FIMI-492615 format. One record per residue (C-alpha): x, y, z; residue in one letter. Coordinates in steps of 0.001 Angstrom, whole numbers, padded with zeros to 6 digits, always signed. Example, Ala and Ser with C-alpha at 12.3 -4.5 7.8 and 13.67 -1.06 7.14 Angstrom:
2
+012300-004500+007800A +013670-001060+007140S 
//
This chain:
1130
+018927-016818+004761M +018101-013707+006793N +019697-010367+007673L +021271-011742+010870I +023195-014271+008778D +024346-011417+006518L +025619-009389+009468S +027672-012410+010597K +029278-012517+007141I +030063-008790+007393Y +031593-009302+010845A +034425-011169+009060K +035409-007983+007197H +038992-007085+008231P +038030-003432+008788F +035062-004499+010900C +037345-006305+013344K +039833-003414+013473A +037017-000859+013947F +035492-002912+016772L +038874-003176+018486C +039322+000608+018297Q +035780+001220+019633M +036546-000904+022709R +039507+001288+023587K +038710+004121+025965K +040947+006757+024343D +039234+009779+022774N +040471+009323+019176V +038304+010297+016209N +037489+007466+013788I +036677+008088+010111Y +034739+005512+008087L +035128+006364+004416E +033180+005151+001383N +030390+003217+003124L +027720+003279+000396Q +024040+002321+000517G +023122+000436+003684S +026733-000662+004273A +027107+001583+007349S +023978+000075+008966A +025204-003458+008186V +028622-002585+009649L +027148-001335+012950F +024821-004344+013107S +027889-006607+012938A +029585-005006+015965L +029278-007100+019122E +030384-006445+022687G +030203-002624+022862I +028788-001700+026279D +028880+002092+025896E +025794+003848+024480P +026140+004791+020797V +024259+007809+019375V +024064+007929+015558I +023111+011380+014205V +022126+011380+010522L +021197+014354+008381N +017390+014176+008398D +014424+012167+009656E +014117+009921+006583D +017807+008988+006495E +017681+008251+010231A +014426+006277+009847G +015853+004010+007137F +019096+003514+009084F +017122+002632+012233Y +014993+000112+010337Q +018052-001570+008790D +019824-001745+012173L +016765-002887+014182A +015996-005611+011610A +019304-007267+012560V +019895-006322+016200K +016266-006291+017351G +014244-003377+018745E +015178-003821+022412E +018597-002163+022222N +018113-000078+019069V +015906+002972+019648L +014805+005886+017476F +014807+009423+018911F +012466+011678+016853P +011619+015334+017141S +008912+016018+019734G +007008+018217+017291Y +005220+017501+014045R +006416+018992+010753R +009624+020548+012064D +009141+022559+015247V +007597+025845+014241K +003945+024710+014187F +004147+023881+017895G +001973+020751+017449R +003149+018023+019819T +003441+014534+018400D +002117+011896+020835E +003654+008832+019102P +006957+010702+018823G +006835+011447+022546Q +006549+007721+023319I +009811+007092+021468L +011515+010115+023053R +010441+009103+026562T +011679+005555+025997E +015117+006864+024960V +015272+009386+027817I +014321+006673+030327G +016936+004231+029048R +019718+006846+028953L +018998+008026+032501S +018681+004453+033792G +020653+001618+032201N +022125+002704+028839P +024467-000296+028522Q +024602-001686+024961G +022075+000902+023722L +022157+002383+020194T +020095+005535+019553V +019458+006751+015988V +018423+010398+015594T +018795+013591+013486Y +019576+017301+014160P +015944+018511+014326Q +015269+016099+017191A +018342+017327+019088L +017107+020919+018908S +014259+020162+021350V +015280+020101+025005K +014537+017132+027269V +013582+016686+030922A +016316+016892+033539S +017511+013797+035399R +015706+014989+038559Q +012385+015262+036668A +012916+011836+035106I +013497+010238+038503E +010370+011955+039889K +008055+011071+036967D +009181+007552+036143M +008866+004378+038226F +008754+000606+037737T +006129-001907+038890L +006734-005648+039153Q +004575-008756+039497V +004132-009804+043179N +005033-006289+044353E +002793-004891+047108E +001339-001559+045974V -001781+000106+047320G -004239+000695+044452M -005418+004021+045928H -001854+005289+046391G -000998+004289+042822L -004039+006191+041481E -002943+009321+043365C +000611+009026+042026R -000609+008700+038428L -002808+011796+038861L +000131+013739+040351D +002227+012784+037306M -000374+014395+035047G -002088+011242+033699L -005851+011496+033087N -008382+009066+034567R -010916+007780+031983T -013411+004897+031705D -011263+003151+029081Y -007676+003661+027930V -006967+004535+024307Y -004135+007089+024301E -000803+007748+026050P -001294+009585+029336G -004548+007836+030312Q -005423+005324+033034F -008620+003649+034236S -009698+001581+037244V -012344-001161+037087R -012597-003306+040209G -009224-004994+040720S -007934-003972+037273I -005878-000865+036486L -005223-000029+032809D -002513+002538+032062V -000910+003897+028885F +002520+005151+029871S +004507+007557+027689Y +007358+005050+027818S +005361+002230+026200L +004266+001355+022702E +001202-000477+024069Y -000894+000154+027200P -000711-002339+030080V -003347-004017+032272R -002317-004487+035908I -004441-007026+037813D -004382-006810+041620F -005059-009454+044256F -005711-007244+047259G -002760-004837+047285D -000420-007249+045464V +000169-007088+041685I -001045-010464+040427D -000238-009980+036716S +000887-007375+034170I -000257-007725+030547R -000044-005503+027485T -003335-005002+025645F -004510-003901+022226D -006191-000477+022185V -008644-001429+019458E -009989-004700+020882S -009061-003771+024495Q -007948-007414+024957L -004742-008571+026668S -001857-009765+024534E +001373-010729+026296E +002444-011064+029929K +005196-008919+031417R +007207-009351+034620D +007532-005609+035089S +006531-002299+033536V +007952+001226+033616T +005398+004004+033992I +006463+007450+032770A +004773+010842+032570A +004950+013221+029633K +008566+014368+029489M +008490+017197+027004Q +007559+020828+027052G +006741+020910+030748G +007098+023881+033033A +010044+022302+034879G +013740+022513+034137E +014766+021314+030660L +018221+020567+029274Q +019933+019629+025966P +019834+015973+024947F +023622+015686+025336W +023326+016236+029108S +021832+012750+029471L +024801+010965+027875L +027576+009483+030006P +031132+010623+029155E +031880+007152+027758S +029224+007512+025022A +030186+007246+021344I +028670+009764+018908V +028454+008904+015194V +027836+011712+012667M +028217+012541+009020R +029011+016246+009408N +029179+017942+012850P +029002+021431+011318Q +025742+020556+009548Y +024235+019291+012820V +025193+022542+014585E +023794+024658+011725D +020421+022878+011784V +020129+023149+015585V +020905+026883+015464R +018554+027498+012521K +015708+025670+014283T +016222+027826+017368Y +016349+031041+015302D +013144+030122+013421T +011360+029279+016681G +007599+028917+016716F +005193+030584+014317M +002860+033266+015598E -000012+031063+014426Q +001205+028205+016664A +000615+030359+019771E -002817+031446+018449I -003768+027767+018020E -002480+026929+021509R -004651+029682+023026Q -007646+028498+020949A -007222+025006+022421M -007208+026563+025895A -010504+028293+025080A -011915+024935+023916D -011052+023304+027265D -008837+020857+025390L -005457+019558+026633P -002878+022211+025819Q +000859+022597+025970S +002585+025319+028054P +003489+028643+026383P +005705+028205+023327L +008814+030013+024594E +011748+028986+022424K +014289+029909+025117E +012671+027361+027427H +011840+024593+024925L +014600+024734+022305L +018360+024292+022463Y +020243+027259+020954D +023421+025304+020120G +025668+027938+021786A +027797+025420+023657D +027513+022699+021007W +031252+022223+020569K +031808+021910+024342D +029029+019325+024612H +030191+017238+021691I +033856+017505+022679G +033271+015273+025735R +032535+012158+023651F +034398+009793+021383R +033355+010441+017791K +032968+008403+014627V +032470+010143+011255Y +030645+008420+008396L +031940+010581+005561S +035094+012367+004501G +036343+015261+006648Q +038960+017773+005525K +041336+017252+008423D +041918+013652+009449V +045341+014107+011024A +043984+013575+014513D +042316+010196+013981G +042157+006770+012416I +040767+006294+008930K +039156+003160+007433F +038678+003273+003637L +036029+000711+002667F +035672-000651-000873Q +031905-000420-001375T +029803+001016-004147K +026073+001577-004621L +023842-001037-006219Q +023628-000155-009941P +020412+001449-011200Q +018704-001017-013545F +015375+000860-013874H +013473-002428-014378K +015743-003404-017283N +016081-007145-016657I +018564-007649-019501E +020856-005035-017971L +020554-006607-014517M +021286-010117-015865A +024340-008799-017685Q +025603-007095-014492C +025052-010199-012332L +026748-012461-014877E +029768-010145-014808E +029978-010245-010990Y +029425-013998-011030Q +032343-014429-013424S +034545-012562-010874K +033449-015033-008143H +031279-012596-006210Y +028452-014060-004104T +025148-012487-005075I +022483-011916-002421Y +019033-010682-003438I +017056-009159-000569L +013253-009048-000677A +010511-008766+001937S +008272-011072-000099D +009372-014663-000794K +007272-014672-003959A +009558-011994-005397Q +012590-014336-005153H +010661-016972-007097K +009617-014427-009732R +013222-013321-010272I +014395-016957-010518A +011598-017700-013032D +012566-014650-015102I +016204-015797-015287F +015013-019299-016187K +012753-017924-018944G +015705-015924-020297M +017854-019102-020136E +020395-017386-017871K +022408-019500-015423S +022544-016891-012672I +022595-018228-009135S +021798-016033-006151F +021181-016440-002425V +017659-015271-001461P +017611-013191+001737V +014385-012679+003650E +013681-009048+004485N +015214-006067+002728A +017588-003204+003396L +016995+000387+002367H +019805+000528-000213A +021835-002268-001788G +025594-002185-002236F +028632-004121-003479V +031619-004788-001190D +034761-005560-003171D +036753-006627-000089A +034295-009386+000792L +033340-010016-002853K +029618-009798-002124I +026703-008076-003892C +023702-007168-001722L +020957-006194-004181F +017460-005201-003074T +014448-006123-005192D +012759-002740-004637H +015724-000984-006267Q +015940-003520-009118I +012307-002824-010048F +012085+000827-008899D +009554-000079-006219R +008735+002105-003230F +010212+001197+000120Y +009339+002796+003457R +010423+002585+007044Y +008017+002236+009949S +008536+003260+013542L +007091+001380+016487R +005254+004473+017716S +003016+004482+014631E +001030+001689+016278R +000109+004075+019094A -001844+006227+016610K -004343+003390+016271G -005677+004132+019762G -006855+007630+018915K -008349+006385+015666T -010122+003477+017383S -011571+005862+019934L -012863+008399+017414T -014318+005724+015115L -015912+004088+018165K -017413+007421+019215E -018871+007928+015725L -020720+004584+016087R -021941+005166+019627E -025522+005846+020688F -025907+009327+022174E -029159+010393+023829I -031253+012110+021149G -029719+010103+018261D -032033+008645+015616Y -032217+004855+015772V -034069+002229+013737V -035908-000726+015273H -036421-003495+012710M -040078-003967+013742D -041137-000407+014658H -039105+001955+012454G -037239+005223+013106V -037314+006573+016673G -035183+008606+019045R -032747+006978+021507F -033398+008023+025124E -030721+005930+026876G -030529+002746+028941L -033038+002701+031781V -033837+000328+034650H -037416-000975+034662V -038913-002860+037608E -039939-006394+036640E -041380-008492+039487G -038934-008468+042371N -035952-007326+040287S -034849-004622+037888E -034215-005131+034175Q -032005-002893+032013E -033756-001787+028806M -033246+000642+025926M -035831+003413+025745K -036898+004642+022263I -039518+007357+021656T -041641+007602+018507Y -043898+010146+016839S -046773+011230+019061G -044795+010478+022227G -045132+006684+021974D -042431+004759+023826V -040912+001322+023208V -038722-000375+025846Y -036381-002801+024093V -035064-005754+026077S -031285-006059+026191I -031796-009533+024656H -033184-007907+021471Q -030715-005061+020844L -029672-006719+017565S -032945-005320+016185K -031817-001751+016915V -029225+000150+014869S -028069+003736+014706K -029797+005552+011836Y -027485+006324+008938K -029059+007899+005912G -027603+009819+003012Q -026635+013427+003537G -027479+015498+006595T -031306+015565+006381D -033025+014374+009534E -035409+011416+009123P -039108+011417+009986R -040068+009607+013186L -042440+006697+012630N -045789+006382+014422R -046508+003059+016095L -049465+000905+015052G -050061+002348+011547T -048455-000370+009387G -046599+002309+007366A -043188+000963+008386W -043875-002612+007224N -045377-001333+003942N -042223+000671+003268M -040029-002382+003878K -042104-004446+001444E -041987-001730-001274R -038207-001541-000922T -037868-005316-001139K -039978-005454-004322K -037868-002748-006037R -034591-004416-005016I -035867-007694-006466K -036633-005995-009803D -033089-004619-010068I -031304-007734-008820A -033419-009945-011115R -032045-008113-014200D -028481-008460-012949L -028876-012194-012330I -030520-012761-015746K -027697-010973-017565L -025167-013037-015635Y -026883-016356-016426S -027103-015477-020159E -023359-014730-020284R -022559-018049-018614R -024047-019840-021621K -021806-017977-024121Q -018508-019295-025456K -015445-017015-025223G -011703-017056-025947F -009452-019027-023569A -006123-017244-023066Y -002869-019145-022638S -000978-019468-019331K +001482-016758-018210D +004762-016349-020089S +008024-015248-018438Y +007403-011791-019956L +004166-011594-017950Q +006144-012449-014795Q +008731-009809-015646E +006008-007181-016041L +004466-008108-012690E +007806-008228-010857A +008520-004666-011993S +005459-003228-010190F +006630-000346-007987E +004812-001629-004886Y +004901-004989-003202E +001717-006873-004120D -000809-007071-001298T -002502-010419-000630Q -005665-008923-002123D -003854-007967-005328Q -002368-011449-005662V -005805-013020-005135R -007654-010678-007529V -004942-011008-010211T -005338-014798-010020Q -009146-014494-010225E -008884-012327-013355V -006364-014685-014996K -008491-017712-014146R -011478-016030-015834D -009394-015146-018889M -007943-018650-019219E -011417-020251-019154S -013591-020410-022298D -016456-018519-020602K -016518-014737-021199P -015262-012860-018149M -017567-010348-016460D -015786-009214-013326R -016131-006069-011232L -013102-004972-009152I -013913-002674-006247C -011292-000956-004162G -010467+002337-002518D -008398+005096-004104V -004827+003891-004693G -005400+000221-003864F -003924-001055-007122G -006903-001596-009467K -005134-000011-012430T -002157-002346-012010E -004470-005379-012258I -005973-003877-015424A -002451-003393-016859V -001620-007064-016221R -004884-008261-017779A -004373-006004-020819A -000842-007296-021364Y -002003-010912-021052K -004590-010272-023774A -002097-008443-026025A +000462-011286-025754V -002175-013657-027198D -002793-011311-030144G -006076-009874-028865K -006877-006177-028788Q -007854-004327-025617V -010192-001335-025222A -009986+000693-021991V -013029+002923-021503L -012857+005858-019073V -015354+008657-018290P -013165+011743-018919T -010463+012982-021266T -008129+013731-018355V -008457+010187-017062L -007837+008785-020551A -004582+010731-020745Y -003585+009572-017228Q -004280+005913-018031H -002401+006257-021329F +000636+007507-019404Q +000351+004710-016811T -000068+001895-019375F +002718+003313-021574S +005103+003648-018634S +004430+000107-017371R +004815-001491-020817M +007568+000655-022299K +010034-002251-022311D +007540-004652-023905F +006523-004837-027561A +002999-003410-027177V +001472-000543-029178T -000765+001731-027091I -002896+004666-028243A -005509+006935-026715Y -008601+008329-028408L -010501+011394-027143T -012337+014435-028495R -009241+016580-027806A -007290+014988-030700Q -007085+016240-034281S -009127+014625-037062A -006002+013209-038726S -004825+011617-035464K -008268+010075-034872V -008270+008659-038436R -004779+007186-037911E -005894+005469-034670I -009070+004102-036295R -006999+002593-039108E -004546+001109-036603G -007402-000564-034685L -009005-001941-037838A -005683-003343-039142S -004597-004688-035743G -001468-002507-035514K -002704-001012-032227I -002888-003518-029364D -004399-001343-026623I -006582+001732-027017V -007600+003956-024111I -010337+006536-024466G -013688+008053-023627T -016974+006844-025161Q -015489+007918-028514K -014013+004413-028774I -017604+003066-028835L -018505+005080-031955A -019874+003054-034901K -017001+004121-037161N -014456+002572-034747V -013867-001082-035585T -011460-003578-034061F -009666-006345-035925K -009950-008711-032937D -011219-007217-029674L -010619-009610-026781G -010818-007556-023590L -012895-004548-022570L -011813-002678-019423I -014288-000130-018023I -013207+002357-015351D -015956+003851-013124E -018779+002244-015130E -021456+003944-013008Q -020474+007331-014469K -021602+006465-018009F -025060+007278-019407G -027812+004881-020523V -026862+004960-024250A -023216+004119-023467T -024276+001255-021180K -026556-000166-023887E -023700-000104-026418R -021469-001815-023845L -024091-004530-023292R -024021-005326-027040Q -020203-005464-027080M -020017-007691-024001R -021719-010794-025368V -018523-012777-025931N -015769-010279-025067V -014024-010556-021700D -015067-007589-019557T -013296-006134-016531L -014988-003224-014733A -013383-001153-011965M -014902+001055-009280S -013179+003280-006706A -016361+003511-004659T -016211+000725-002104P -019109-001700-002282I -020561-002651+001116P -019487-006169+002086R -023026-007304+002796T -024091-006090-000628L -021084-007780-002159Q -022041-011148-000648F -025719-010716-001564S -024912-010081-005219L -022246-012740-005576M -024451-014592-008012G -025345-011516-010022A -021825-010727-011069R -018299-011967-010375D -016875-009479-007948M -013392-008954-006503S -012753-006567-003639V -009427-004966-002679L -009477-004193+001044H -005793-003461+001718T -003537-000666+000434P -000119-001287-001169P +002669-002058+001289A +005517+000441+001696N +003369+003406+000740R +004326+006320+002988L +001590+007507+005370P +000124+010906+004555I +001132+013347+007276H -002150+014976+008362T -002674+017971+010648E -005577+020164+011768I -004887+023926+011881H -006751+027200+012161L -007059+029077+008856F -004144+031478+008445G -001804+032734+005720H +001285+031407+007574E +000303+027748+007386I -000866+028033+003747I +002294+029877+002670A +004585+027508+004563D +002935+024357+003197A +002961+025559-000430I +006450+027053-000072G +007837+023768+001277F +006223+021784-001568E +007589+024174-004205M +011079+024055-002631S +011250+020348-003490R +009845+020882-007005G +006363+019641-006129G +002807+020896-006567Q -000141+021408-004225A -003936+021181-004218F -005990+023773-002316V -009656+022838-001904V -012388+025289-000909C -016045+024428-001469N -017235+028033-001897R -016767+029441-005425I -017088+033021-004109A -014006+032513-001904S -011702+031297-004695L -010527+034737-006004P -009665+035927-002470G -007791+032686-001744L -005881+033004-005020K -004827+036565-004068D -003768+035415-000573L -001613+032588-001980I +000036+034834-004594E +000688+037540-001974K +002423+035268+000543H +004154+032762-001778V +006486+034597-004166P +006541+033312-007741G +003696+030829-007307V +001532+029948-010346R -002094+029267-009320V -004675+027580-011546G -008370+027833-010583V -010985+025213-011438G -014602+024592-010400Y -017569+022586-011627G -019476+025491-013230Q -016688+026279-015729M -017050+025170-019358K -015875+021519-019594P -013106+022374-022078E -011823+025245-019867D -011815+023023-016809L -010051+020289-018760E -007364+022749-019868K -006693+023854-016276V -006280+020258-015161V -004064+019334-018133F -001902+022390-017486D -001572+021369-013823F -000586+017821-014834I +002031+019297-017170N +003358+021520-014330H +002183+024800-015871E +000794+025592-012378Y +002258+025017-008914D -001128+025097-007178V -004547+023879-008307L -007219+025826-006424L -010624+024179-006808S -014017+023658-005189T -013448+019902-005016T -010741+017757-006559I -011809+017880-010181I -011794+014175-010960E -011658+011348-008472N -009345+009241-010589G -006749+011968-011171I -003307+010712-010244D -000589+013374-010146I +002508+011914-008465P +004190+015324-008331N +001366+016830-006200A +002055+015833-002608N +000437+018544-000514T -003291+019170-000139I -004837+021999+001895I -008556+021621+002637I -010234+024881+003696V -013266+024586+006005D -012535+020879+006447A -015332+020597+009021Q -017898+020957+006193R -016951+017623+004605Y -017910+014063+005536G -015273+011589+006659L -015287+009754+003334S -014952+012998+001331D -011926+013986+003414L -010460+010503+002992H -010932+010529-000785Q -009562+014045-001219M -006513+013201+000854R -006034+010142-001376G -005123+012525-004233R -001668+013004-002679V +000913+010475-001529G +000829+008614-004857R +004625+008527-005156S +007640+007747-002986G +007658+011271-001522R +006287+012149+001892K +002870+013758+001452A +001098+016345+003600F -002580+017085+004218C -003629+020212+006124Y -007204+020419+007417L -008050+024063+008072L -010999+024477+010447A -012351+026884+013119P -011423+026323+016796P -012885+023068+018127F -015140+025041+020498A -017083+026277+017448N -017618+022779+015975L -020274+020194+016795N -019134+016923+018353V -019418+014866+015134D -017370+017357+013086A -014638+017394+015732R -014516+013583+015841R -014398+013328+012033R -011399+015658+011886L -009616+013826+014714E -010253+010457+013035A -008851+011564+009680I -005868+013291+011357E -004888+010184+013289N -005726+007623+010635F -003100+008852+008199N -002677+005724+006072E -004823+004255+003358L -006637+001230+004687G -009853-000597+005201S -009962+000173+008923G -011477+003530+008123L -014327+001888+006222Q -016010+001183+009554I -017006+004812+009806A -017529+005444+006115M -020988+004153+005552Q -021919+007256+003603D -019457+005936+001008L -020971+002468+001238D -024382+004001+000617I -022999+005735-002463R -021631+002370-003585G -025025+000735-003126A -026660+003488-005171G -024095+003090-007968N -024568-000664-008162L -028337-000832-007765L -029452+002508-009165G -029679+006020-007762A -033316+005657-006624E -032128+003260-003913Q -030824+006309-002044S -034431+007239-001257G -035101+003856+000314F -031901+004135+002344I -033003+007546+003616A -036366+006110+004743D -035146+002847+006267L -031650+003725+007465G -028569+001951+006200Y -028481-001193+008369E -032199-001968+007972T -031840-001444+004227Y -028996-003982+004221Q -031158-006549+006052K -034051-006030+003615V -031648-006308+000676L -030219-009586+001997S -033736-010993+002462E -034768-009929-001063A -031766-011543-002763V -032107-014699-000627A -035766-015023-001722E -034811-014561-005398L -032140-017249-005089K -034457-019749-003453S -037520-019064-005626E -036899-017720-009153E -033262-018718-009701F -032981-021856-007612S -031265-023835-010394E -028400-021301-010484L -027760-021738-006786Y -028172-025467-006231V -024774-025887-004506K -025316-022840-002326E -028745-024140-001250K -027291-027543-000416E -024741-025897+001856Q -027430-023779+003517E -029544-026863+004198N -026617-028588+005816E -026081-025613+008083L -029692-024873+008971S -030601-028248+010513G -033880-028043+012401E -034008-024313+012971V -037624-023267+012451F -037527-019705+013756V -034869-017087+012896P -034797-015583+016402E -036111-016591+019831C -037164-013622+021989N -036783-013685+025750M -038531-011970+028661E -037623-012502+032310S -037959-011055+035794D -034613-012529+036859L -031677-010109+037344P -029866-010452+033987L -027637-007505+033062F -024163-005957+033227F -024056-003487+036098S -022601-000016+035694D -019992-000929+038331E -018903-003969+036290F -018954-002296+032832I -018817+001518+033171P -020495+003601+030470G -023809+003068+028655N -022240+002706+025236N -019782+000048+026341E -022657-001952+027854R -024787-001561+024710I -021839-002793+022657D -021410-005838+024924C -025152-006624+024866Y -025221-006402+021061R -022145-008600+020711R -023597-011202+023055L -026752-011300+020934G -024761-012182+017788T -022890-015201+019218L -023857-018512+017556K -021986-021229+019483T -021028-022208+023044D -017357-021753+022073E -018019-018136+021035Q -019818-017468+024332V -016876-018913+026297Q -014440-016734+024314T -016640-013691+025054F -016685-014618+028758R -012869-014805+028833R -012676-011405+027131Q -015004-009866+029718L -012933-011339+032570E -009780-010011+030937D -011160-006485+030625R -013417-006136+033696F -012394-008835+036175G -014525-011547+037807K -018109-011695+036487L -020855-010989+039061P -023704-013563+039233Q -026183-011509+037162E -023569-011202+034377A -022856-014956+034456Q -026593-015669+034150D -026918-013174+031288L -024305-015094+029268L -026369-018283+029737K -029385-016569+028122V -027585-016798+024758N -027522-020619+024951G -031142-020703+026145L -032318-018645+023151R -030353-020848+020726R -031974-023950+022228L -035335-022214+021845G -034663-021590+018135C -033713-025217+017647K -036989-026337+019254L -039138-023926+017223G -039794-021597+020176V -040503-018005+019104E -040661-016571+022629R -039540-017637+026103I -041104-015970+029153I -039348-016778+032415L -041288-015017+035167K -042814-015672+038600R -041130-019063+038939G -042435-020564+035706Q -041352-020779+032064M -043673-020343+029077M -042579-021478+025620L -044486-020030+022622Y -044104-022227+019533F -044235-021373+015800V -047197-019022+015325S -048173-020378+011895N -050249-023464+012779R -049957-024722+009181N -046163-024780+009403S -044286-027990+008577A -042858-027611+012069Y -045908-029297+013572Y -045213-032390+011439Q -041512-032434+012290S -039449-034664+014524E -038598-031620+016645T -042226-030996+017667F -042535-034720+018314G -039750-034393+020897K -041677-031596+022640V -044807-033752+022933L -042751-036768+024051T -041210-034683+026869Y -044639-033556+028110M -046000-037125+027933T -043128-038339+030097R -043248-035358+032500N -046953-034540+032958P -046395-033044+036415M -043977-030399+035110R -046613-028441+033245G -049053-028385+030356K -049433-027581+026648V -052281-025168+025842E -053599-022892+023098E -053966-019167+023825V -055331-016847+021109N -054555-019471+018415S -050953-019654+019687H -049633-022929+021087L -047577-022654+024251R -046059-024901+026931M -046197-023809+030580V -043557-025339+032877L -043749-024921+036650R -040958-024437+039220S -038374-022922+036889V -036569-020310+038988T -033132-020024+037382T -031564-019793+033934I -029684-023048+034632D -032994-024898+035218E -034476-023424+032023A -031412-024496+029969C -031531-027984+031530S -035188-028514+030545I -034686-027379+026937L -031586-029577+026646T -033613-032562+027917Q -036297-031888+025262I -033695-031875+022462T -032409-035272+023697L -035850-036935+023673Q -036464-039829+021306K -039713-039209+019477Q -042429-041638+020626E -045538-039879+019335I -046256-040064+015619S -047626-036867+014136L 
//
């Protein structure tokens, strides 16, 4: 069953029919809907059919409106249910326009001024306080294009420029358009996705939406509406109500509240700092909004009653005077609060069932329905319910219909969030900034796999015979230059080291680069060898096999406050599978901050405790021990498990009591620092050891752990992401699980960049304190902390500020943090967030001073300290004007501002974190090798080293893996076939504008492994750039030619001056020369003696083939060779 089916059931409500009948009447009579609890009002409006007049629903704030919109759109679809947000971020006063919000506003404005029939708009007072464009401006700056319409491309370009859209090479953000040949890409302010318009002459041949990240087309459209930016312009603006026809229906809770908020917003106006920031943007030559004049931009609410008096009104809550209208008193009540108490819920449902109520349980995840059914079955309860796919914001009971609509997120106190369509538009800005961080800029350091670190000098055209070839120019120490063929760009990567130190340029011809690679490989082998040995020894040990899950285990897991991600489900199953086998578990779980590692540890610990085994949880700091103790205790409070924590902060008598409890078996789970490893701490029956942030422990602790691990199940956790390539390379050294995705329904962290100023700091902290919360303020200069503390205390009355930094005594620092956790302080002012693992749900604002000084990953991890609860969280990045920042710092700040959710997408640009992860796993000295080689080259060397270990020293451990590799490798004798040619083979600047886009396409082409992949790539190019010119078509064929060369053992193909030379495997002792493949080569030459000859040049065997003038001919010859039947015995 789904929500649409539910709305049909609600349509049978007697009041629903009467309400609908009244709505269809044209008389201006007020309607009062009383006692609609939970999501009942949204379900009621979703059940109404046949109302042609536009309906505007005004709720009290953005969150209430957002949840209502999501409930309504889930049933009625997004086409006729729209959300109208405020045009500014974080109220209005900061003056920061919100691009995604403008898309939604423009869509609503366009629909209301065009065809508003059957439209429902959900909004809130703050949004109504911002004026909108007049009807005349809307008509001028909005138009529709249709397939088969005749439109001159040049005229269309001029119109888009007149409307204020910007022309760029590629489209990533609203307000941009680009032209490439017959293709016009445009991102209108009225659209969630940009569109690609393909012309045939002056006629529109097709219209397709496309994805900003991949730039590939998605779905076809018959028409598209193009709209300019419709907010804050210099033209005439008017209140939102002016757009509504007189027949519109307005739904509100409290009209006086709406008026009060609109007036208050106008009175507050814009901060002084907002105008300073606007002028700073003007100085930076960045896009800026017009002057922030509140009289021009904001609605003062003076004629509010006159405006609202024109429309029919519906009120959602009790009003004092209802003499003038019709009142409907519904019989609904809120879903009871069970607070994860399954017994209480079962008792409640049994009671409703006995009164013949139909019970519906709503959940977004089908697995949750099964869990609940299994729990009831395990409790031997005969409770039947109807599972409903998808959820509502708030469950309710309707006594008139005798139905209970209960949501699983309320049953188990799980977080639930709404999402707006415009959030997808933020991905464009993020994609662009992450793309820019990866791009090659002239002067950047690059690494060539064969030659070492050089400096990128751009793409250049080099004359080759009668044609030009495009090549990458790299300069080295001493002024040496290497021109890299576009067919070999896979050997070149952007240098990424650790920290900001610049690398040394290599000198060509000295052998130093190859020596360094070999030294690195030898050291990696030494480290990896130890890891693999330890793993193989543990595989021989016998451990305890735990029993399968009980219903209590399912109950614990169902009560998790977030919906499990696919990663969490997979990793939980991997951990359980390890525990249920008789081999000791040794698994490492890696995942970003807040990805749910602790929850997996909780589930594993409970599973062990249920089977009578004890669990030790080892953490690096006292603060973290206390935090984990709180988490474990909270999750297991309804289950019969005894939990204790052991740290240096406890009294001697308490420590003695815990030691006795562990020795006697009274304590099931103990959480603590390395104190739990002391010799005087003994366990009655230790079954599971959980280690958090293992890399932070010293050598002595690790040695003690190694002794404990022999036959105890071990689960280690790390918040530092491990690079995927490293993860795959070390698969055999340790069982590893990686969490790539954040929990669903976690609210995005609202992130903004501002200039430093007391107004923004005071406002952010004041807002957080007004809702009973706490804030972090981070400043990386110790000398600035006292001044910052004074500034905060001066501008925020009654604030309590705690100060902490790394050079304090450990016990003093610990006390500050503990006091902050216990809400003794409102603000924690520190040089960095004291401990990465700290989780303080009540702290939901972070202010980072001098944000431009931090790397992207540092900003991401610091921001991850907030937003750990169901509350909306805020992150303020305080930085100088963009004009004063270098390009990389500006892009980092823009990326983190736009990418405001946890997620693996950001990992693309976070290789400094990956490097840290590599150092943690393999040892800190690896950082030196990474600095010398660059990150990508280091990865390649690491992969080679581990592959050699697997095939040579530990071949018996990897028999199955080797068998699979042999099946895949076939007759490939060379890893890569190089290509040189004097034929025109390149992407022209007219076909693919921009050096970086061409480099990206060349590199992608070089990685393709099959004909199918090449065809897919060709289709993508045609989609993005139009018909391929001949030189581009021939370039795509080079990929197949090089793959054929590899298959035939050809290391190099030279296609010049009308002939083709094939250079075979350089090692003359290679098994290749005894293989069937080489036999085919000789057979071809025996049968075709007039085509060419086989000769030896400088101890290198090559075949020279005459009259080969095209790529097609070259491919044909190599294909013929592969099809030969060997006639010559070798």
